[in-house]
N, C-alpha and C positions, 0 to 999 in steps of 0.2 A: 469871553470865557474867563471864569474866576480861578486864577492860579494860587489862590490862598490855600494852605494846608488846613484841612478841617479835622478837628478832634472827633473821636467817637462820640456818639450821643451820650449825654449825661457826664462826659469827662471833663474836668476842670483843669485849670493850668497846671496844678501841682501832680495831677495824675499823668498828664501828658509828659511832663518833665521826667517822672519816674519810669515811664515806658521807654523814653529815649535812652535813659541810664541803662536800663536792662538791655537794650539792643546793643548799646556800646560794649557792655560787659561780655555779652555772648560773642560778639565779633572778636574782641580780645582774646577770649578763651579759645575760639576756634584757631586763631593764629598760633597760639601757644602749642596747641595739640599738634599742629602741622609741623611745626619746627622741632618739637621735643619728643613727639610721640607719647607724651604722658598726659594722663588727665588728672592724676593725683599722685602725691609722693608715695614711694614704696619703701618698706622697711628692709634693710639689708639682712640676707640670710645668715645666721650664725652657724659655724661649723659644729657638728654634733660631737660630743666628747668621745674619745676612743673607748672601744669595749674593754672591759676589764679582763686581764688574761686568764685563760681557762687553767684551772688547776691540773697538774700532771696526774695521770692515773697511777695508782700505787703500784710499784714494782716488787716482785719477789726477789729475794737475794739470788735466785738462779737466774732470773731474767737480768738483773744488774751484772751478774758475772759474764753472761753471753755478750752483753752489750760491750763490756770492757774488753773481752777478747777480741770481738770483731774490730773495734776501734784501734787496738794495739797491733793486730796481725794483718789486717786486710791490705795495708800498704806494702806488705812483703810479698803479696801475691801478684803475679804478672800474668797478662794475656799473651799467649805465644801464637804468632801468625806465621805460617809456612807457605812457601811456593815450590810446587813439585812439577817438574816437566814430564809429560807423557807423550808419546809419538802416535799419531795417527796417519792417514793416508796423505794429508796435506802438510804434514811436519809437526813440530812440537806443539803441544797443547798444554798450557799452564793451569794447574789445578791448585786452589787455595785450601788451606787447612787451618785449624786453630786448636787450642788447648790451653792449659794452665801450667804454671811453674811456681816455685817458691824460691825466694832469695834466702840462701843460707850463709852467705859471707858477703857482707856490705863492702868491706874494704876491697876484696877481689872482684866483686861483681859476679859471684858464682850463683847460678840458678839450676836447680834440680827439677827434672820432669821425667815424664815417661818416654821410653825408647820409641814407642809407636807414634807419639805425638810429632817427632821430628824425622821419622824414617824416609830416607831418599829425598830429603828436602834440599833444594838448591839454594834457597834463601830462608833465613830464619830471623825474625824480629820479635822484640819483646816490648810491651806497652805497659808502663808503670801506672800506678794509681792517679798520677797527676795528668795522664793522658799523653805523656811524651813516649815517642817510639824510639827505639835504639837497635842497631844491628847487634848480633851476638856471634860468637864462634864457637864451634863444637869442641870441647876439651875432651871428653870420652863418652863412651856408650857401652852398655852391656845388654844385648838383646836377650840373654838367657834370663835376666832378672828385671827386665823391662825399665832400665834406668838410663838417663842421659844427663850429663853435666855440661851446661853451657857458661859462657863467661860474656857479660855485657861489655861492649866495646866503648871506651870513654865514658864510664858511668858516672853519674852526677855524685855530689857528696852528700845528697839527701837520701840515699838508699837506706831502706830499712830492712833488717834481716829477721827471720823468724828463729826462735830458740828450738833446738832439737831436744826432744824427751827421750824416754826410755820405754820402748815398746814391750819389754819383758814384764813390766808391772802392771799391764793392762788385765782387766777382768771382765767377764761377760756380764752385761748389764751396766757398764760404766758409761757415762755420758761422753759423747764425742761430737765435734763440730767440723764440718767441712767448708771450705771457702774455695770457690772456682769461678769459671766463666761459662756456665751452661748456655748453650744456644746464642753465644756472643753477649749475654747479659753479664757485664763485668762485676767481679767480686761479689758474688751472691753467697749468702750464708745459709746453710741448712744444718739441722741438728738431728741427732739420733742416739743410738747406744751401740756399744759393741755387741753384735748379735752372736758371733762365735769367734773363736781363735783356732789357730793351726790348720786352717783351710788349705787346700791345694788347688791351684788353677794352672792353666796352660798359658805360656806366653805366645806371641805371634809366631815365633819359630817352632812352636810344638814342645818346647821344654817345659817340665813342671817346675812350678814355684810354689815352695812349701812355707809353712807358717805364716799364711796370709790372714789378714784381719777382715772379718766379715762385719758389715755394719748396715743398718737400716737407714742411715742419713741419705738423703736424696742425692744421688749421683747421676747426671745426665751427660750427653755428649757435650764436650767443652770443659767438663770437670776433670778430665784425665790430667794427672800431673799436679794437681793442686793438693794442699796440705790436708790431712785429717789431724785434728788437734784434741788434746784432752781438755778439761774445764778450765785449766790454767793457762791455756793458749800455747802450750808446748806441742810441737809437731810429733806425732807418734806414728804417722804412716803417710803414703803417697797414694791418692786415689787413683785406681788404675782400671778396673773393669766393672761391669754389672752382668747380671743375668736378666734378660728381658726378651719377651717375644716381640714388643713393638719398638725396641730401640731406645725406650725411654725408662726412667727409674721405675723399678717395681719393688723398691724396698730391699733389694739384695745387691749390695755392692761390695768391693774388695779393695784393699790398700795393702801395698807393700810395707812391711814393718820397718820403722825407722832404724832400728838397730842393723839391719841388713844393708840399709843405705849408708850408714856411718861406716860400716866395714868395708863397703866397696869404694867409697869416696877417695882415700889415699891412692888406690891402684888407678882409678880413673884420672886422677890428676897426673900421676907419675908415667903411666904407661898407655893412657887413652883407652884402656880396656881392663877388665878383671881377669887376672891370670888364673887359671884353672889347671888341675893336674890332667895331663893327656898321656895315653899310652900307646897312641899310634894304631888305632883299629878302626874299622867300619863295622858297625853292628847292625844286623837286620832282624826283623821278627820272622818266625817261622811257626809252623803248627807244632813244632817241637820245643819251642822256646827260643829266647834271644841266642843268635848265633854271630860268630865272627865271619863276615863275608870276606874281609881283606886285612891282612896285617902288613903294616909298613916295614919294608926291609931295614934291618938294622935299628928298628925303633925299640922302645921299651918292651912291648909285647912280643916281638920277635926274638929279642935277647932272652926273655924268659922262657921261650920255647913254645909259644902259642901259635896256632895255625888257623888260617882261614879257609872257607869254602872255595875260593877263587884259586884255582890251580893253573900253573902254566903247563902246556903240553907242546911236544914237537913231534911232528910225523914227517920225516924225511926233510924236505924244504920248506915244509909248512909249520908254522908255530902260532900258537893262540892261547886261549883260556877256556876253561870249563869250570862250572860250579858244581862241586860235590859236597853235599852236606855230610857225607860219611867221613869226610876228611876234616871237618871243621870242629872247632871247640865251641861248645855251648857254655854261656855263662850262667850259673845257677845261684851264685852268692858273691857279694861285694863286701868285704870287710865284715863277714860273718852274717850279713843281713840277706835273706832271700830276694831274688829279683825275678820278675815274671815276664818282662817285655823289654824292648829296646829303650823306651823313655825311662824306665826305672834303673836300668844299667848306666845310662849316661848321667842321670841324676846322682846316683850313688857315687860314680866316679868324680863327678864335680865337687861333691861335698867332701870328698877326701881331704885329709890335711896335707897341705903343700909341703913337699920335701920329705914326706914319709912314704915307705913302701905300701902298695896296695895289695892286700890279700884277696885273691880270686878263688872261687870254688867253680871248677870248670869239669866238663865231660866231653870226651872225644867221640864225635859221631852221634847219630840218632838213636842208637840202642841204649839200654839202660846199663852202660858200662860204669865201672867204679868212678866215683868222683875223686878228682884230685885237687890238691891246694897248690896255688902257684903264687909267688911273690913277685910283684912287678914295680920296678922303680920308675915313677912317672916323671915326665919334664912338664915344666909350666909353660903354658901358652895361652 
């Protein structure tokens, strides 16, 4: 057997040598591929240049002013969280509530909000713009005018306060802005105009609040207690209520004017409430007009000779009370202004100047007897 390697037909020595070199080169290339996983050198990818910055959309002077107001004032708006205990069959049930407030004194940590935001709350906390939460204490409250004054406990040095404006200078059609926490969405800005002035709404306790600002700036649950501001960022009102069938903004919102707030603040700080003239009576509505049901013995109205429908009776060993409208005084006027029902009587008395006698126009009984004028010296309570 011939073990000699034979070249292909017609292949000379040089061609055989070339074939051997090709086989060796292919083997070497196969080994390189197995160890490096590369068959050919690759070019390194170069980073793409960053995109050119997009030009800012042109802003109108009004937009720029609104942006500036938000940047300056939003840090003065806080989110108020409350915890209220209610009782059921199994014991206390804690309910959570929320609203807004505005810092009006950074040094003292004073926050003003609506009375209904903190009503019956066992625990109140405020969350600042930086997300930090702080406990607060209740300094004063006024249910009649829907106000409450809170104080942050151990406030930080970085508090920002809002500037209080002058609500007497407002005009219908003027631009206003509202900041609050609707539906838990913190520090939301809405804008609108003053829709009307001098509106009257009822507080939670049924009392009338007069000279209220009406606005179409969107106010939703959670906005209560937040500031209503003019175009310069000055607080002109405290967002309080809406008219809505769905419970959400329908473009009819109301704000307590800031001048009423500024008037109430000193008494809230000093007395914890707003002192108003009281004459010591209980007023009821009847089909004949507002009447006195009860007159406090030795009170201002009793000293002035006024009489209520509730009369004490004694029959032998038995004693009690009867209600006789024929014996009651009906209030027709307060300080010369006609009044038609209990709410108007109470509001007219509350608006009377502290320390001055109140002039009442009254009629005794349900008949059309002669009206008489009575001066009553009120007490502040």
